[in-house]
C-alpha positions in Angstrom: 12.6 27.7 -6.6 9.4 25.8 -6.8 7.5 28.8 -8.0 10.2 29.7 -10.5 10.2 26.2 -12.0 6.4 26.2 -12.1 6.3 29.6 -13.9 8.8 28.3 -16.5 6.9 25.1 -17.0 3.6 27.1 -17.6 5.4 29.4 -20.1 6.9 26.4 -21.9 3.6 24.5 -22.2 1.9 27.7 -23.5 4.7 28.2 -26.1 3.8 25.0 -28.0 0.1 24.4 -27.4 -0.3 21.6 -30.0 2.5 19.5 -28.4 1.1 20.2 -25.0 -2.4 19.0 -26.0 -0.9 15.8 -27.6 1.0 15.0 -24.4 -2.0 15.7 -22.1 -4.2 13.6 -24.4 -1.8 10.7 -24.4 -1.6 10.7 -20.6 -5.3 11.4 -20.1 -6.6 8.7 -22.4 -4.2 6.1 -21.0 -5.2 7.0 -17.4 -8.9 7.0 -18.3 -8.8 3.6 -19.8 -6.7 2.0 -17.1 -8.6 3.6 -14.2 -11.9 2.6 -15.6 -10.9 -1.1 -15.6 -8.9 -0.7 -12.3 -12.0 0.7 -10.6 -14.1 -2.2 -11.7 -11.3 -4.6 -10.6 -11.1 -2.8 -7.2 -14.9 -3.2 -6.8 -15.0 -6.9 -7.7 -11.9 -8.1 -5.8 -12.3 -6.2 -2.6 -12.9 -7.7 0.9 -16.7 -7.8 1.3 -16.4 -7.8 5.1 -13.2 -5.8 6.0 -11.9 -6.6 9.5 -14.2 -9.6 9.8 -13.5 -11.9 6.8 -10.5 -13.6 8.5 -12.9 -15.0 11.2 -15.5 -16.4 8.8 -14.8 -20.0 7.5 -16.4 -22.4 5.0 -16.2 -26.0 6.5 -16.1 -28.7 3.8 -16.3 -32.5 4.1 -16.6 -35.2 1.5 -19.6 -37.5 1.8 -19.4 -38.6 -1.9 -18.9 -42.4 -1.7 -18.3 -42.8 -5.4 -14.9 -44.5 -5.9 -14.5 -43.5 -9.6 -15.2 -39.8 -9.0 -12.9 -37.3 -10.7 -12.6 -34.5 -8.1 -9.8 -34.6 -5.5 -11.2 -31.9 -3.1 -14.6 -31.7 -1.4 -17.5 -30.2 -3.3 -18.4 -26.6 -2.4 -21.5 -27.5 -0.5 -22.7 -30.3 1.8 -25.3 -33.0 2.0 -28.2 -32.3 4.4 -27.1 -34.7 7.1 -23.5 -33.4 7.3 -24.6 -29.8 7.3 -27.1 -30.4 10.1 -24.5 -32.3 12.2 -22.0 -29.5 12.0 -24.6 -26.8 12.6 -26.1 -28.6 15.6 -22.7 -29.3 17.2 -22.3 -25.5 18.0 -18.5 -25.8 18.0 -18.1 -22.3 16.6 -18.8 -18.8 17.9 -21.6 -18.7 15.4 -22.8 -21.0 12.6 -25.3 -20.8 9.8 -26.9 -22.8 7.0 -27.7 -21.2 3.7 -29.8 -22.4 0.7 -31.4 -20.6 -2.2 -34.6 -21.6 -3.9 -37.3 -19.9 -6.1 -40.6 -19.1 -4.4 -43.9 -17.5 -5.4 -44.7 -14.5 -3.2 -48.0 -12.7 -2.7 -48.5 -9.8 -0.3 -51.8 -9.7 1.5 -54.0 -6.6 1.1 -51.9 -5.1 -1.8 -52.5 -4.7 -5.5 -49.1 -6.1 -6.5 -49.4 -9.2 -8.6 -47.7 -12.5 -7.5 -43.9 -12.4 -7.8 -41.4 -15.1 -8.4 -38.5 -14.3 -6.2 -35.4 -15.9 -4.6 -35.9 -17.3 -1.1 -32.9 -17.6 1.2 -33.3 -20.3 3.8 -30.9 -19.7 6.6 -30.6 -19.6 10.4 -30.6 -16.9 13.1 -26.8 -16.4 13.1 -26.8 -15.3 9.4 -27.6 -11.7 10.2 -25.0 -10.9 12.9 -22.3 -13.1 11.2 -22.5 -11.1 8.0 -23.3 -7.7 9.5 -26.7 -7.5 7.7 -28.3 -4.1 8.5 -31.9 -3.7 9.5 -34.2 -0.8 8.7 -37.2 -2.1 10.7 -37.5 -5.0 13.2 -34.9 -7.7 13.5 -34.1 -11.3 12.6 -35.6 -14.3 14.2 -34.3 -16.1 17.3 -32.8 -19.6 17.8 -36.2 -20.7 19.2 -37.8 -19.7 15.9 -35.3 -22.0 14.2 -36.2 -24.9 16.5 -40.0 -24.3 16.3 -40.0 -23.8 12.6 -41.7 -20.5 13.0 -43.5 -18.9 10.1 -41.6 -15.7 10.1 -39.7 -13.8 7.4 -37.3 -10.9 6.8 -37.6 -9.0 3.5 -35.2 -6.8 1.6 -35.5 -3.0 1.3 -36.3 -3.3 -2.4 -39.2 -5.7 -1.8 -40.5 -3.6 1.0 -40.5 -0.6 -1.3 -42.3 -2.6 -4.0 -44.9 -4.1 -1.8 -45.5 -1.5 0.9 -44.1 1.7 -0.4 -41.1 1.7 2.0 -43.3 1.9 5.1 -42.6 -0.2 8.2 -44.1 -3.5 7.2 -43.2 -5.5 10.4 -46.3 -7.5 11.4 -47.6 -7.6 7.8 -48.3 -11.0 6.1 -46.7 -12.6 3.1 -48.0 -15.6 1.3 -45.1 -17.9 0.3 -46.2 -20.6 -2.0 -49.1 -22.1 0.1 -48.1 -20.7 3.5 -48.6 -17.4 5.3 -45.6 -15.9 7.1 -45.3 -12.9 9.3 -42.7 -10.2 8.5 -40.5 -9.5 11.5 -37.7 -7.5 9.9 -36.9 -5.3 6.9 -33.4 -4.8 5.8 -31.7 -1.6 4.9 -30.3 -1.4 1.3 -27.7 -4.1 1.4 -25.4 -5.1 -1.5 -22.4 -7.2 -0.5 -19.8 -7.5 -3.3 -19.6 -10.3 -4.2 -22.6 -12.2 -2.9 -20.0 -14.1 -0.8 -22.2 -16.4 1.2 -23.5 -18.1 -1.9 -20.2 -18.3 -3.9 -19.8 -21.9 -5.1 -18.5 -23.7 -8.1 -16.6 -20.8 -9.5 -13.7 -22.9 -10.6 -16.1 -25.0 -12.7 -17.8 -21.9 -14.2 -15.4 -21.6 -17.2 -14.8 -17.9 -16.4 -18.5 -17.0 -16.0 -18.5 -15.8 -12.4 -20.4 -12.5 -12.9 -23.5 -13.9 -11.2 -21.6 -13.8 -7.9 -22.2 -10.1 -8.0 -26.0 -10.2 -8.3 -28.5 -8.7 -5.8 -29.2 -10.4 -2.5 -32.4 -12.4 -2.1 -35.7 -10.6 -1.3 -37.1 -13.0 1.3 -35.3 -14.7 4.2 -36.9 -17.4 6.3 -35.7 -19.9 8.9 -34.1 -22.9 7.3 -36.2 -25.4 9.2 -39.4 -23.6 8.1 -38.4 -23.5 4.5 -38.0 -27.2 4.3 -41.8 -27.4 4.7 -42.8 -24.2 3.0 -40.8 -24.7 -0.2 -40.4 -28.5 -0.3 -39.8 -29.7 -3.8 -38.3 -26.4 -5.1 -34.8 -26.9 -3.8 -32.0 -27.6 -6.3 -28.9 -29.7 -5.8 -25.4 -28.6 -6.5 -24.5 -32.2 -7.4 -25.6 -35.8 -6.6 -23.9 -39.2 -6.5 -27.3 -40.8 -7.1 -30.7 -39.6 -8.1 -33.0 -38.3 -5.2 -36.1 -40.3 -4.7 -38.3 -37.2 -5.1 -36.9 -34.3 -7.3 -36.5 -31.2 -5.2 -37.0 -33.0 -1.9 -33.4 -33.2 -0.8 -33.6 -34.0 3.0 -31.3 -37.1 3.4 -31.0 -37.3 -0.4 -27.6 -38.5 -1.9 -26.9 -34.9 -2.9 -24.8 -31.9 -1.9 -26.9 -28.7 -1.7 -26.5 -27.0 1.7 -23.9 -24.3 2.4 -22.4 -24.0 5.9 -20.5 -21.0 7.4 -18.9 -20.7 10.8 -17.4 -17.8 12.7 -14.3 -18.5 14.7 -12.8 -15.6 16.7 -9.1 -16.5 16.7 -6.5 -18.8 15.4 -6.9 -21.2 18.3 -10.6 -21.6 17.7 -9.9 -22.2 14.0 -7.4 -24.9 14.8 -9.8 -26.6 17.2 -12.6 -26.5 14.6 -10.2 -28.1 12.0 -9.6 -30.9 14.5 -13.3 -31.3 15.1 -14.0 -31.4 11.4 -11.3 -34.1 10.9 -12.7 -36.1 13.9 -16.3 -35.8 12.5 -15.2 -37.1 9.1 -13.3 -40.0 10.7 -16.4 -40.9 12.8 -18.6 -40.9 9.7 -16.1 -43.2 8.0 -16.2 -45.6 10.8 -20.0 -45.6 10.5 -19.7 -46.5 6.8 -21.1 -43.2 5.5 -17.8 -41.5 4.3 -15.2 -43.0 2.1 -12.8 -40.1 1.9 -12.6 -39.0 5.5 -9.3 -37.2 5.0 -10.8 -34.8 2.5 -11.8 -31.9 4.8 -11.1 -28.2 4.3 -11.6 -25.0 6.3 -10.8 -21.9 4.1 -11.6 -18.5 5.4 -13.7 -16.1 3.5 -11.0 -14.4 1.3 -9.3 -17.8 0.7 -12.7 -19.1 -0.4 -13.3 -16.2 -2.8 -9.8 -16.6 -4.3 -10.3 -20.4 -4.6 -13.4 -19.8 -6.7 -11.9 -17.0 -8.8 -14.8 -14.7 -8.2 -13.5 -11.9 -10.5 -14.8 -12.5 -14.0 -12.1 -13.4 -16.5 -13.1 -10.7 -18.9 -12.4 -8.1 -16.3 -8.9 -9.5 -15.8 -8.4 -9.4 -19.6 -9.7 -5.8 -19.9 -7.4 -4.7 -17.1 -4.3 -6.1 -18.8 -5.3 -4.6 -22.1 -5.9 -1.2 -20.5 -2.5 -1.1 -18.8 -0.9 -2.3 -22.0 -2.6 0.7 -23.7 -1.3 3.0 -20.9 2.2 1.7 -21.6 1.9 2.6 -25.2 0.7 6.1 -24.2 3.7 6.3 -21.9 6.2 5.5 -24.7 4.5 8.1 -27.0 4.8 10.7 -24.2 8.5 9.9 -23.8 9.0 10.5 -27.5 7.2 13.8 -27.5 9.0 15.0 -24.4 12.4 14.0 -25.7 11.8 15.9 -29.0 10.5 18.9 -27.1 13.3 19.1 -24.6 16.2 18.5 -27.0 14.8 21.2 -29.4 15.5 23.6 -26.5 19.2 23.0 -26.5 20.0 26.7 -27.0 18.0 27.7 -24.0 19.7 25.0 -22.0 23.1 26.1 -23.1 22.5 29.7 -22.1 21.2 28.6 -18.6 24.2 26.4 -18.1 26.6 29.2 -19.1 24.9 31.5 -16.6 25.6 29.0 -13.8 22.6 26.6 -13.8 23.5 23.1 -12.6 22.5 19.9 -14.3 20.3 19.2 -11.3 18.5 22.5 -11.8 17.9 21.8 -15.5 16.6 18.3 -14.6 14.3 19.7 -11.9 13.0 22.3 -14.3 12.0 19.8 -17.0 10.7 17.4 -14.4 8.4 20.1 -13.1 7.1 20.5 -16.7 6.3 16.8 -17.0 4.6 16.9 -13.6 2.3 19.7 -14.8 1.5 17.6 -17.9 0.6 14.8 -15.4 -1.8 17.0 -13.4 -3.5 18.2 -16.6 -3.6 14.6 -17.9 -5.0 13.5 -14.5 -7.9 15.9 -14.8 -8.6 14.6 -18.3 -8.2 11.1 -17.1 -10.6 11.6 -14.3 -13.2 12.9 -16.7 -12.7 10.0 -19.0 -12.8 7.6 -16.1 -16.2 9.0 -15.1 -17.4 8.6 -18.7 -16.0 5.0 -18.9 -17.7 4.0 -15.6 -21.0 5.5 -16.9 -20.7 3.2 -19.9 -20.0 0.2 -17.7 -23.2 1.0 -15.7 -25.2 0.7 -18.9 -23.9 -2.8 -19.6 -26.1 -5.9 -18.9 -23.9 -7.2 -16.2 -25.0 -8.1 -12.6 -22.5 -5.7 -11.0 -23.1 -2.7 -13.4 -25.2 -0.8 -10.9 -22.5 -0.9 -8.2 -19.8 0.7 -10.3 -18.6 4.0 -9.0 -15.5 6.1 -8.4 -14.8 6.2 -4.6 -12.3 8.5 -2.9 -9.5 6.0 -3.0 -9.8 5.5 -6.8 -10.2 9.3 -7.3 -6.8 9.8 -5.5 -5.3 6.9 -7.4 -6.2 8.5 -10.7 -4.1 11.6 -10.0 -1.3 9.7 -8.3 -1.0 7.4 -11.3 -1.2 10.3 -13.7 1.6 12.2 -12.1 3.7 9.0 -11.6 3.3 8.1 -15.3 4.2 11.6 -16.4 7.3 11.7 -14.2 8.3 8.3 -15.4 7.8 9.5 -19.0 9.8 12.7 -18.4 12.7 11.3 -16.4 14.7 10.1 -19.5 14.1 13.2 -21.6 14.9 15.5 -18.6 18.0 13.6 -17.9 19.1 13.8 -21.6 18.4 17.5 -21.6 20.4 18.1 -18.4 23.4 16.5 -20.2 23.4 18.9 -23.1 26.9 20.4 -23.5 26.5 24.2 -23.1 29.6 25.1 -25.1 28.5 23.2 -28.2 25.0 24.8 -28.0 26.4 28.3 -27.6 28.8 27.8 -30.5 25.9 26.9 -32.9 23.7 29.9 -31.9 
């Protein structure tokens, strides 16, 4: 019966080509618009570390002693002393410190002019915690953190720019006024979003697109960077002015990000207790005023808290699906007109013994075929839409692509929409009274 219904559907669509084209256009354009925005949403709201994000946590304490402050939760980053205390305690499976700062970079024995790049100051656990892939060499060791070694890891893009993509391990970079030795080169790595630096999203008034920028080009031990790039660090917020701008060690400022890895729920509960005990101890020493203000969100909770998906993407998604709904209602109207005009055919088939279910199945097959054709058109329009997105001046534009999941979703949504649109017209057609239709022929 499937082949019979399919043959009848093809004949019917060929019989009225203009109406068929209109229906396919309605479905295809709606699918193209909605899948373009849904693909972007899928990219921006996905889990950056599937299978691991539930074990990564952002500890937060509140060292701000200001009694008249307006915030009720800890700030998104920590002061230097608190961050160092938590990192040095080694109460987690792994722990890392993260700070960004601009730095002047010169490559020895190359013709590339000096570059102003972003430097990531971090610790040895950063690379295994966040599954950072290496092309050449490796990260530094815990001893390098302790000894303030002058070593660096560079990105694949910087390695291409400076050394033509060759193995540059052992080469020298000049960072500001200091020579460092390259010990590792990353593979192309583009987490989406740049989760380890997400902060302040809820204060960004919807402008969170920068969370999808490219990773830093130079990585050095945190302890080393305090000497190499002293004076170039920027605070997230301060409750008093630092004595020396850019010199934030022991300054009354919050500027250091802390991440910890905790393998199971028991370890997470133990770390929460440790965090609360640490805050209470600091209060007893007179350093903290709001000791009860501690938090330990995991990675996905942290991204949700900061609202990392730009608000304009949310708005575009809602508008696209509203447009798809309009296309759906237009298709319902076209199908209803098409099916009811075939009352004579329906009456003859009913008189020859066709059941209402058979009539319903026949017309539903026709709408499914419209959905497949609309899906092909929608897929092509989605590719065109994503191509336009890649040309936009947004930090995430170069990452936009249609993966296998979204490709399958395009056709599934197209067929689902067409069946939904055709259900009512097919039901109405199956209820046509055969005697009345035969009498009017």
